[in-house]
C-alpha positions in Angstrom: 101.8 149.0 130.9 98.8 148.1 133.1 97.8 144.9 134.8 95.6 143.4 132.0 98.6 143.6 129.6 100.7 141.7 132.1 97.9 139.2 132.5 97.9 138.5 128.8 101.6 138.0 128.7 101.5 135.7 131.7 98.7 133.7 130.1 100.6 133.1 126.9 103.9 132.4 128.6 102.1 130.1 131.0 100.2 128.2 128.3 103.2 127.8 126.0 104.9 124.7 127.6 101.6 122.8 127.5 101.0 123.7 123.9 104.6 122.8 123.0 104.3 119.4 124.7 101.0 118.7 122.8 102.6 119.6 119.5 105.6 117.4 120.3 103.1 114.5 121.0 101.2 115.1 117.8 104.5 114.9 115.8 105.4 111.6 117.5 101.9 110.2 116.7 102.2 111.4 113.1 105.5 109.6 112.7 103.9 106.3 113.8 101.0 107.0 111.4 103.4 107.3 108.6 105.1 104.1 109.8 101.8 102.3 109.9 101.0 103.4 106.4 104.3 102.1 105.2 103.6 98.7 106.8 100.3 98.5 105.0 101.9 99.6 101.7 104.6 97.0 102.1 101.8 94.4 102.1 100.2 95.9 99.0 97.4 97.5 101.0 96.3 101.0 101.8 95.7 102.6 105.2 94.3 106.1 105.4 93.4 106.9 109.0 92.1 110.3 107.9 89.7 109.0 105.3 86.8 108.4 107.5 85.6 110.1 110.8 84.4 106.7 112.0 88.0 105.2 111.8 89.3 108.1 113.9 86.4 107.8 116.3 87.0 104.1 116.7 90.7 104.7 117.3 90.1 107.2 120.0 86.9 106.0 121.7 86.4 102.4 120.6 89.8 100.8 120.1 88.3 97.2 120.1 86.3 98.2 116.9 89.3 99.8 115.2 90.5 96.6 113.5 87.8 95.1 111.4 87.3 91.6 110.0 87.5 92.8 106.4 91.0 94.3 107.0 93.9 92.6 105.2 97.0 91.4 106.9 98.9 94.6 106.2 96.2 96.9 107.5 95.8 94.7 110.6 99.5 95.0 111.3 99.4 98.7 110.7 96.4 99.2 113.0 98.0 97.1 115.7 101.1 99.4 115.5 98.8 102.4 115.9 97.0 100.8 118.8 100.3 100.0 120.5 100.9 103.8 121.1 97.3 104.8 121.7 97.3 104.8 125.5 100.6 106.6 125.8 99.6 109.2 123.2 96.3 109.8 125.0 98.0 110.2 128.3 100.4 112.7 126.8 97.5 114.7 125.3 95.7 114.9 128.6 98.9 115.9 130.3 99.5 118.6 127.7 96.0 120.0 128.3 96.6 120.0 132.1 100.0 121.7 131.7 98.4 124.3 129.5 95.5 125.0 131.9 97.6 125.1 135.0 100.4 127.1 133.3 97.9 129.6 132.0 96.4 130.1 135.5 99.8 130.3 137.2 101.1 132.6 134.5 98.3 135.1 134.9 98.5 135.0 138.7 102.3 135.6 138.5 102.0 138.4 136.0 99.2 140.2 137.9 101.3 139.8 141.1 104.3 141.4 139.3 102.1 144.2 137.9 100.6 145.1 141.3 104.1 145.6 142.7 105.4 145.0 146.2 
């Protein structure tokens, strides 16, 4: 096996923890989305966060515009639940990207170091 093969293995082994952390964070966010949809449904309303790109854009980039005046009580409660986890979820996403980037770099460096020998 030559050095480029080791480098590829190191890359994928290094990036894996960051990707796993990101997927774990996505699953946590998805649980809260389902909870928010249940809250809206309990009030006889419907919340579909994926129905419109503008809703997702507002959630991510303009959280003050996420709740709208025409939203009913159930949808406002559901959206406030989603907003309550937004900052923490965004931090975890950024952290997972950093873990992946740093892990990939360290993994490649370690693998190439192992391949070059003592």
